[in-house]
Structure formats: structure tokens, C-alpha cells
C-alpha positions, 0 to 999 in steps of 0.5 A: 751672377746670371749669365747673359748672351750678347745677341749681336754675336749671333743676330747679325750673322743670322740677318746676313745669312737670311739676306744671302739665302734669299738672293742665292735662291733667286739667282741659283734655282736649280735648272732641273726645276726651272719649270716648277714655278709652284715649287719655286713660289713655295720655297721662295715665299717660305724664305721671305715670310719666315725671315720677316717672322723672325725679324718680328719675333726679334722686335717683340723680344727687345729688352729696350722698347722704342715704341712707347706702346710696346709692352712685355705682354706682346711676347705672348704672340710669339708661340704662334709665330714660331709655330708658323716657322715650324709649319714651313719647315715641314712643308719644305721637307715634304716638298723636297722629298719629290719636288715635281710630284709635290709641286703639282700637289701644292698647285692642285690643293691651292686650286681647290681652296681657291675654287671653294672660297670663290663658290662661298663668296658667290653664294653669300655675296653674289647678289650684292651689287657691290660684289658683282664686278669683283667676283666677275674679275676674280672668275676671269683671273681664275679661268686664265690660271686654270687654262694656263696650268691645265687645272680642272674647272671648279665644281665636282672635279676640283672638289676631288683634288687633294688638299696640301697636307697639314704637318700631322698629315705629312707625318702619317702619309705614305708619301715620304721616303724614309730619308725625309720622313726621319725629319718629320716626326710626331715628337717634333710636333708634340714638343712644339705643342707642349713647350712652345705653343702651350698656352702661356700664363704670364704674371706681370708684377710691378717690376718687369724683372720679377715677371716669370712665364709659366707654361700651363697645360699641354696642347698637342697640335698635330694637324688632325 
């Protein structure tokens, strides 16, 4: 007889834990990091988004469908979702290695991306009357942000700011202590790439009970 797991045994405690963790994070952010709003944004945003991602994965894995348009094929979207959770884990481990320094790196990397995206928009749509007002307001908002955070103006100086690293870059960087670095290893990404992210080829016979996933190929995703 096939063994099964009653997900309610662990599902409800996990749901409760995620809610409690979110509430605790909002109430008890460490006093020594009170001024590090970018770090707080990264941590709290990761908790909220990953909790939602987890709930979405649960929905896609339901044995009984409530929505008549939901099909078993929807599970093929789960690997990228689990990868996003792994990326967040890497980002948080990297951040907590040195919160003040990594918080500044997070802000500067985000500012560079915002500048470059805005420059692309102005180049491609700046002459379009429908975009003029929106781009003007975007620039005003960015200037207020730049002044408040003492960031360089968009242009050559901003383009020299380092991007926030990808997981693969975090592993290869010399910006991690040995204590934190042991949690970020290439093996974790290789395992994720070959087993979870590996492109699934699913066969869908008439009987759902006969459907079997087959992982084919091996795709290494290491941020390079």
C-alpha cells in the first residue's frame, strides 16, 4: 500500500509560523539596525513574498481542484517558484553576514538599476506625449529619493555602482565570512538546477493516477 502524508499535520503549523514570523519581524526589528531601512525592506519583503509563493505552490499542488479551469499541468510552474525562494534564502544569508555594509550595497545596486531603467524609458519613449508626464513624475520621485539617501546622480557615477549580486556571484565573492559562506555553496545551486529546476517533461495520460513526471536533462543555474 502506498504511503501518504496528511499535509494538515505540517501545513497548518507552517501557515501559523509564517504569520507569526511576519508579525514578530514588524514588531521586533533589532534596535541596532533601526536606521537600516533598506535591510528591513529586503528582509520583510522576502518574508511576505515567499509566504505568498508558498501558498501559491500549495494551491497548485492540491489533490482536489476547486477551480474547474485548474489542471495538473499547472504544477510545471512550481520549479521557478521554488527557485525564487532559494534566491531569497541566498540574499538573506548574504545580507546577515554584514547588515550595514550589505544594506548599503542593496540600496546602491537598486539605485543603479532604477537609473538605467529610467534612461532606457526616456530614450525609447521620451518623445511620446503619452509618456512625458509619467517620466517627469518619475524623475521628481527619483530626485527626492537620491537626496534623502545621498546617492549619486544618474549617469556615469551611478553606472559605476555595483549591482546586488546573483546567488552564483555571492558564492564566488570574497565578501562572505567563512561562517556564512558555508551555507552558500555551489552544490546547493547545482542540486536545485538538476532536480528542481531541471526542465520537467510530464506525460498526461487519460488517467491522472498514471501521470508521472520525468526530469530530463540537467540545467545548471549559478548566476554566471
